[in-house]
DOVOKE-743306 format. One record per residue (C-alpha): residue number from 1; x, y, z; residue in one letter. Coordinates in Angstrom, 2 decimals. Each point is the difference from the previous one (the first is absolute). Last residue first. Example, Ala and Ser with C-alpha at 12.3 -4.5 7.8 and 13.67 -1.06 7.14 Angstrom:
REM DOVOKE-743306
+-----+---------+---------+---------+------+
: pos :      c1 :      c2 :      c3 : code :
+-----+---------+---------+---------+------+
:   2 :   13.67 :   -1.06 :    7.14 :    s :
:   1 :   -1.37 :   -3.44 :    0.66 :    a :
+-----+---------+---------+---------+------+
//
This chain:
REM DOVOKE-743306
+-----+---------+---------+---------+------+
: pos :      c1 :      c2 :      c3 : code :
+-----+---------+---------+---------+------+
: 203 :  159.34 :   32.34 :   19.00 :    x :
: 202 :   -2.77 :   -2.29 :    1.29 :    x :
: 201 :   -2.66 :    2.73 :    0.24 :    x :
: 200 :    0.64 :    1.23 :   -3.56 :    x :
: 199 :   -1.01 :   -3.37 :   -1.45 :    x :
: 198 :   -3.18 :   -0.17 :    2.11 :    x :
: 197 :   -0.95 :    3.54 :   -0.95 :    x :
: 196 :    0.36 :   -0.82 :   -3.70 :    x :
: 195 :   -2.12 :   -3.15 :    0.41 :    x :
: 194 :   -2.64 :    2.05 :    1.82 :    x :
: 193 :   -0.15 :    2.60 :   -2.77 :    x :
: 192 :   -0.22 :   -2.61 :   -2.75 :    x :
: 191 :   -2.71 :   -1.96 :    1.86 :    x :
: 190 :   -2.15 :    3.09 :    0.41 :    x :
: 189 :    0.52 :    1.60 :   -3.41 :    x :
: 188 :   -0.28 :   -3.23 :   -1.98 :    x :
: 187 :   -3.08 :   -1.23 :    1.89 :    x :
: 186 :   -1.65 :    3.41 :   -0.24 :    x :
: 185 :    0.64 :    0.16 :   -3.75 :    x :
: 184 :   -1.43 :   -3.51 :   -0.39 :    x :
: 183 :   -3.20 :    0.96 :    1.81 :    x :
: 182 :   -0.40 :    3.26 :   -1.91 :    x :
: 181 :    0.31 :   -1.78 :   -3.35 :    x :
: 180 :   -2.53 :   -2.66 :    0.92 :    x :
: 179 :   -2.46 :    2.42 :    1.64 :    x :
: 178 :   -0.03 :    2.40 :   -2.94 :    x :
: 177 :    1.44 :    3.50 :    0.23 :    x :
: 176 :   -1.47 :    3.44 :   -0.69 :    x :
: 175 :   -3.57 :   -1.06 :    0.76 :    x :
: 174 :   -0.33 :    2.51 :    2.83 :    x :
: 173 :   -0.50 :   -2.80 :    2.54 :    x :
: 172 :    3.04 :   -1.83 :   -1.40 :    x :
: 171 :    2.20 :    3.07 :    0.39 :    x :
: 170 :   -1.27 :    0.57 :    3.55 :    x :
: 169 :    0.62 :   -3.65 :    0.91 :    x :
: 168 :    3.54 :    0.22 :   -1.37 :    x :
: 167 :    0.56 :    2.98 :    2.30 :    x :
: 166 :   -1.09 :   -2.03 :    3.04 :    x :
: 165 :    2.18 :   -2.92 :   -1.09 :    x :
: 164 :    3.07 :    2.22 :   -0.26 :    x :
: 163 :   -0.89 :    1.72 :    3.29 :    x :
: 162 :    0.30 :   -3.39 :    1.70 :    x :
: 161 :    3.63 :    0.14 :   -1.14 :    x :
: 160 :    0.84 :    2.93 :    2.26 :    x :
: 159 :   -1.29 :   -1.56 :    3.22 :    x :
: 158 :    1.33 :   -3.40 :   -1.04 :    x :
: 157 :    3.49 :    1.45 :   -0.44 :    x :
: 156 :    0.01 :    1.96 :    3.27 :    x :
: 155 :   -1.15 :   -3.00 :    2.05 :    x :
: 154 :    2.43 :   -2.37 :   -1.74 :    x :
: 153 :    2.93 :    2.37 :    0.51 :    x :
: 152 :   -0.78 :    0.41 :    3.71 :    x :
: 151 :   -0.40 :   -3.77 :    0.45 :    x :
: 150 :    3.28 :   -0.92 :   -1.69 :    x :
: 149 :   -0.62 :   -1.76 :   -3.31 :    x :
: 148 :    0.33 :   -3.76 :   -0.39 :    x :
: 147 :   -1.43 :    0.17 :   -3.55 :    x :
: 146 :   -2.82 :   -2.58 :    0.04 :    x :
: 145 :   -0.64 :   -0.28 :    3.72 :    x :
: 144 :    0.41 :    3.74 :    0.52 :    x :
: 143 :   -2.35 :    0.75 :   -2.91 :    x :
: 142 :   -2.68 :   -2.34 :    1.41 :    x :
: 141 :    0.23 :    1.48 :    3.50 :    x :
: 140 :   -0.32 :    3.55 :   -1.32 :    x :
: 139 :   -2.81 :   -1.15 :   -2.29 :    x :
: 138 :   -2.04 :   -1.35 :    2.91 :    x :
: 137 :    0.67 :    3.04 :    2.18 :    x :
: 136 :   -1.33 :    2.34 :   -2.69 :    x :
: 135 :   -3.10 :   -2.08 :   -0.65 :    x :
: 134 :   -0.84 :   -0.06 :    3.70 :    x :
: 133 :    0.67 :    3.74 :    0.29 :    x :
: 132 :   -2.26 :    0.71 :   -3.00 :    x :
: 131 :   -2.85 :   -1.92 :    1.62 :    x :
: 130 :    0.52 :    1.71 :    3.37 :    x :
: 129 :   -0.05 :    3.42 :   -1.65 :    x :
: 128 :   -3.16 :   -0.82 :   -1.93 :    x :
: 127 :   -1.72 :   -1.31 :    3.14 :    x :
: 126 :    0.94 :    3.10 :    2.00 :    x :
: 125 :   -1.10 :    2.44 :   -2.69 :    x :
: 124 :   -3.22 :   -1.80 :   -0.92 :    x :
: 123 :   -2.46 :    2.10 :    2.00 :    x :
: 122 :    1.92 :    3.19 :   -0.75 :    x :
: 121 :    0.19 :   -0.75 :   -3.72 :    x :
: 120 :   -3.70 :   -0.83 :   -0.08 :    x :
: 119 :   -0.83 :    3.38 :    1.50 :    x :
: 118 :    2.40 :    1.81 :   -2.34 :    x :
: 117 :   -1.56 :   -1.54 :   -3.14 :    x :
: 116 :    2.71 :   -0.13 :   -2.67 :    x :
: 115 :    1.00 :   -3.49 :    1.16 :    x :
: 114 :   -3.37 :   -1.37 :   -1.12 :    x :
: 113 :    0.25 :    1.59 :   -3.44 :    x :
: 112 :    3.57 :   -1.26 :   -0.45 :    x :
: 111 :   -1.05 :   -3.51 :    0.99 :    x :
: 110 :   -2.87 :   -0.04 :   -2.50 :    x :
: 109 :    2.08 :    1.46 :   -2.82 :    x :
: 108 :    2.76 :   -2.50 :    0.72 :    x :
: 107 :   -2.27 :   -3.02 :   -0.20 :    x :
: 106 :    0.90 :   -1.62 :   -3.33 :    x :
: 105 :    3.34 :    1.65 :   -0.85 :    x :
: 104 :    1.12 :    0.41 :    3.62 :    x :
: 103 :   -1.15 :   -3.54 :    0.75 :    x :
: 102 :    2.00 :   -1.29 :   -2.93 :    x :
: 101 :    3.01 :    2.05 :    1.11 :    x :
: 100 :   -0.10 :   -1.38 :    3.54 :    x :
:  99 :   -0.40 :   -3.58 :   -1.20 :    x :
:  98 :    2.84 :    0.41 :   -2.51 :    x :
:  97 :    2.27 :    1.43 :    2.68 :    x :
:  96 :   -0.66 :   -2.93 :    2.34 :    x :
:  95 :    0.71 :   -2.54 :   -2.72 :    x :
:  94 :    3.11 :    1.64 :   -1.46 :    x :
:  93 :    1.58 :    0.94 :    3.33 :    x :
:  92 :   -0.41 :   -3.54 :    1.33 :    x :
:  91 :    1.22 :   -1.40 :   -3.32 :    x :
:  90 :    3.15 :    2.09 :    0.27 :    x :
:  89 :    0.50 :   -1.24 :    3.57 :    x :
:  88 :   -0.31 :   -3.60 :   -1.11 :    x :
:  87 :   -2.44 :   -2.88 :    0.29 :    x :
:  86 :   -3.15 :    2.09 :    0.47 :    x :
:  85 :   -3.03 :   -1.99 :    1.20 :    x :
:  84 :   -0.10 :    1.50 :    3.50 :    x :
:  83 :    0.30 :    3.49 :   -1.45 :    x :
:  82 :   -2.97 :   -0.62 :   -2.28 :    x :
:  81 :   -2.23 :   -0.94 :    2.93 :    x :
:  80 :    1.29 :    3.02 :    1.92 :    x :
:  79 :   -0.85 :    2.29 :   -2.90 :    x :
:  78 :   -3.49 :   -1.45 :   -0.38 :    x :
:  77 :   -0.66 :    0.62 :    3.69 :    x :
:  76 :    1.44 :    3.51 :   -0.11 :    x :
:  75 :   -1.94 :    0.96 :   -3.14 :    x :
:  74 :   -3.27 :   -1.33 :    1.43 :    x :
:  73 :    0.66 :    1.78 :    3.29 :    x :
:  72 :    0.59 :    3.32 :   -1.74 :    x :
:  71 :   -3.21 :   -0.19 :   -2.03 :    x :
:  70 :   -2.05 :   -1.14 :    3.00 :    x :
:  69 :    1.48 :    2.76 :    2.16 :    x :
:  68 :   -1.02 :    2.58 :   -2.61 :    x :
:  67 :   -3.56 :   -1.31 :   -0.02 :    x :
:  66 :   -0.14 :   -0.07 :    3.80 :    x :
:  65 :    1.22 :    3.60 :    0.09 :    x :
:  64 :   -2.76 :    0.97 :   -2.45 :    x :
:  63 :   -2.63 :   -1.66 :    2.20 :    x :
:  62 :    1.39 :    1.58 :    3.18 :    x :
:  61 :   -0.06 :    3.41 :   -1.65 :    x :
:  60 :   -3.61 :   -0.51 :   -1.14 :    x :
:  59 :   -1.23 :   -0.81 :    3.51 :    x :
:  58 :   -0.27 :   -2.81 :    2.56 :    x :
:  57 :    0.43 :   -2.70 :   -2.62 :    x :
:  56 :   -1.67 :   -3.42 :    0.01 :    x :
:  55 :   -3.21 :    0.79 :    1.89 :    x :
:  54 :    0.04 :    3.42 :   -1.68 :    x :
:  53 :   -0.56 :   -1.72 :   -3.36 :    x :
:  52 :   -2.96 :   -1.79 :    1.58 :    x :
:  51 :   -1.48 :    3.30 :    1.11 :    x :
:  50 :    0.16 :    1.32 :   -3.54 :    x :
:  49 :   -2.30 :   -2.83 :   -1.00 :    x :
:  48 :    0.99 :   -2.52 :   -2.64 :    x :
:  47 :   -0.08 :   -0.15 :   -3.80 :    x :
:  46 :    3.73 :    0.21 :   -0.70 :    x :
:  45 :   -0.40 :    3.18 :   -2.04 :    x :
:  44 :   -2.44 :    1.58 :    2.46 :    x :
:  43 :    2.10 :   -0.80 :    3.06 :    x :
:  42 :    3.11 :    1.27 :   -1.77 :    x :
:  41 :   -1.66 :    3.29 :   -0.91 :    x :
:  40 :   -1.33 :    0.54 :    3.54 :    x :
:  39 :    3.42 :   -0.69 :    1.56 :    x :
:  38 :    1.57 :    2.49 :   -2.36 :    x :
:  37 :    2.59 :   -0.30 :   -2.75 :    x :
:  36 :   -0.26 :    2.48 :   -2.89 :    x :
:  35 :    2.71 :    2.21 :    1.54 :    x :
:  34 :    2.60 :   -2.71 :   -0.54 :    x :
:  33 :   -0.27 :   -0.03 :   -3.77 :    x :
:  32 :   -2.60 :   -1.01 :   -2.56 :    x :
:  31 :    1.07 :   -3.26 :   -1.65 :    x :
:  30 :    2.94 :   -1.10 :    2.14 :    x :
:  29 :   -1.53 :    1.31 :    3.22 :    x :
:  28 :   -3.42 :   -1.53 :   -0.75 :    x :
:  27 :    1.53 :   -3.40 :   -0.79 :    x :
:  26 :    2.13 :   -0.01 :    3.16 :    x :
:  25 :   -3.05 :    0.87 :    2.14 :    x :
:  24 :   -1.94 :   -2.83 :   -1.66 :    x :
:  23 :    2.76 :   -2.48 :    0.79 :    x :
:  22 :    0.12 :    1.23 :    3.60 :    x :
:  21 :   -3.76 :   -0.52 :    0.38 :    x :
:  20 :    0.24 :   -3.48 :   -1.54 :    x :
:  19 :    2.91 :   -0.86 :    2.29 :    x :
:  18 :   -2.10 :    0.86 :    3.05 :    x :
:  17 :   -2.91 :   -2.06 :   -1.37 :    x :
:  16 :    2.32 :   -3.01 :   -0.52 :    x :
:  15 :    1.33 :    0.36 :    3.54 :    x :
:  14 :   -3.52 :    0.20 :    1.45 :    x :
:  13 :   -1.34 :   -3.06 :   -1.90 :    x :
:  12 :   -2.31 :    1.11 :   -2.81 :    x :
:  11 :   -3.77 :    0.22 :   -0.24 :    x :
:  10 :   -1.14 :    1.24 :   -3.39 :    x :
:   9 :   -2.57 :    2.77 :    0.11 :    x :
:   8 :   -2.97 :   -0.70 :   -2.21 :    x :
:   7 :   -0.69 :    2.38 :   -2.87 :    x :
:   6 :   -3.68 :    0.86 :   -0.11 :    x :
:   5 :   -2.02 :   -2.13 :   -2.43 :    x :
:   4 :   -0.72 :    1.30 :   -3.46 :    x :
:   3 :   -3.62 :   -0.24 :   -1.09 :    x :
:   2 :   -1.07 :   -1.96 :   -3.05 :    x :
:   1 :   -3.01 :    0.65 :   -2.18 :    x :
+-----+---------+---------+---------+------+
//
């Protein structure tokens, strides 16, 4: 007759444990929704004490904000790596757009759920605004280098054209457009519009 031994807790380095908790929170949100996430639930699923979860995150809102920040940071870091490898402006738009659309397809439901929580939105408002501003300024500089646009035209154009990518993300998330098709449409729309502006600016 055999007896089952109690499950032993695995010791992990602090950063690995923190990531494990965030991974579990992401899984619960995707499978059951935001309301299913609690500190007690995560502690039980990960196999640690509730107190240990609180060692990493002061409360549920802080945990959810950390999860959203991780998603945004990963996209930004991957986007910057792709931008550095791009050999043309069109390739820059293609690579960064593809990354955004792939994340929207694969993680969009998670990000949308996190952003729907008012408490998380408030905690992340400043960071999200700063992240968007950095992206905006980067593409303004890139479009001016490529098309020699006046600053005011470049600012207005990038502001409007970022909405193209946002809308493409919504279509991809709803399954109405594939990533490949949406990426190429964004490239055509963005580069075509900027080329037209550049031609009209020299008249």
